[in-house]
N, C-alpha and C positions, 0 to 999 in steps of 0.2 A: 664578553657577551656573546652568546651562541647565536650564529646567524640562523634565520628561519629559511626554510626552503621556499622557493617562489610558489605562487598559487598554481594549481593545475590549469593547463590550457582548457578552453571550453570544450574541445574535441577529445580530451583525454578521458578515459573511464574512471569512475569512482563508485563506491559502494558504501552504504551506512546500513546498520541494523540496530533496532530497538526492540528489546524484550520487555514485556509489561505483564503484570499479574492480572488475574481475572478480578478487575476492579472497575467500576463504572467510570472512574475518572480517566482510565487508560486511554480511550479513544481521543479524548481532548487533549491529552499530553502528546499523544502521536501526531495529531493535527498541527500543534504549535511547533513540534520538532521538525515536521515535514516542511512546514511554511518557512522556517528558519533555513533549512538545509537548501531548498530549492531557491529561495531569494539569494542566499550567499553564492550559489553557482550560477545565477543569471538567468533562471528559469522561471521568472516571474509569470510569463504567459501560461505556464501549466499549472500554477498553484491552486487555482480555484477547483479545476477539474480533479486534479490529483487529491486535494483535500476532502472533496465530497465523496469520491470513490473510495478512498482509503477509510473515511469515517464509516461508510456503510460496512465495509468488511470487518473492520475492527469491533464495531458495535455488535455485529453478529457473533464474532468470536467470544466477546464478553458474555453475551446472552446465552449461547449455546454450547460453549466449550467448558469443561469441568476444571481448567487449569490455566497456566500461562499462555500467551500468545507472542508472536513476534512479527514486526514489520521490516521488510528489507527494501531499500531504494537502490536501484542499480542504473547507473548512466551509462549507456553505450551509444554515443552520439550517432544519429539524431533521436534515439529512442530512450524514454525513461520507462523502466519496469519496476513496479511495485508489487510485492507479494506479501501476503498475510498468512502466516502459518498458525495453526492451533492444535489442540490436542483431540478435537472432535473429528473422527474419521469419516463421518457422513457428509458427502458432497451434496450440495443443494440440487434439488431436482426442479427443472423448469416447471413453471405453472402450466397446467393444461386447463384452459379457460372452460368453465361450465357453469350452469346455473347454481350448482351446489358449493362452488367455491366460497369458503368462509372468509371472513374479513382477516382472521388470524393467518390464514394461509397466503392471502395476498400480502400481509405485512411482511412475512417471512421472505417472499420472493421479490419484494419491491427492489432490493439491491441488485438483483439480476437484470431487471428491466433497465435500471439506471446504468449499469455496466454495458448493456447492449447499446444504449444511446450515446453514452459520453466517451467510452473507452475506444481506442483504435483497434485493440485486440484484447481478448481476455480468455482466461481457462482456469482450470484446477486439475489437481490430482491428489489421490489418497496416498498417504505415507504409511507403510507397514509399521508394525511395532518395532521399536528399536531395541537392541539388546539391553541397553541401560537406562532406557527412559520411556517416553510415551511415542505412540504413533500419532496419527493425525491427518491433516490435510493441508494443502496450500492452494489458495486462490490467488491469481495474479491478474495484472491488467497492464497494458502498455499505452502510452501516450507519445506520439511522434511530434518532435520539434519542427516547426515550419518556418522559423524565422531566421534572420542572419544571427551570427554570434553577437552576444552582448558586448557592450564596452567593458573591458576588465575593470574591476574595482580592487584596490588594494586589500589584501587579506590582513586581518589583525589577529595576532595570537591571542589565545584566551589566557 
């Protein structure tokens, strides 16, 4: 029997990435995966905020991008950074409140307001066209861990 390595310590870095097609089921699959990863790593306190913010970004990727998207979870104790990359190079512009603001415009920037309120930090950058693929953009947010390290739970191999 091959011995499994011990689980990573809570303070050790880790990274997961999930690529998904332009499909309306994608954000739900990403949320379920995110919940499983964060729970397995003892970050239950961050699950709800991370799931809501990730859902906003991935839903916009499905709506406004013409191709696949990906989500990356990066843990660098005590900060969780989640980034969503898609093939639409247009960065969202902040809403300039006015009497003429249409409800569709409000819908498009709702995620930015949610990011402002719930994320500890967030930002984005355009990606130039790649030599063998698509350009696009990455939007990211960070959530800081404020609690003590969780009690380690034995890891089960799949």
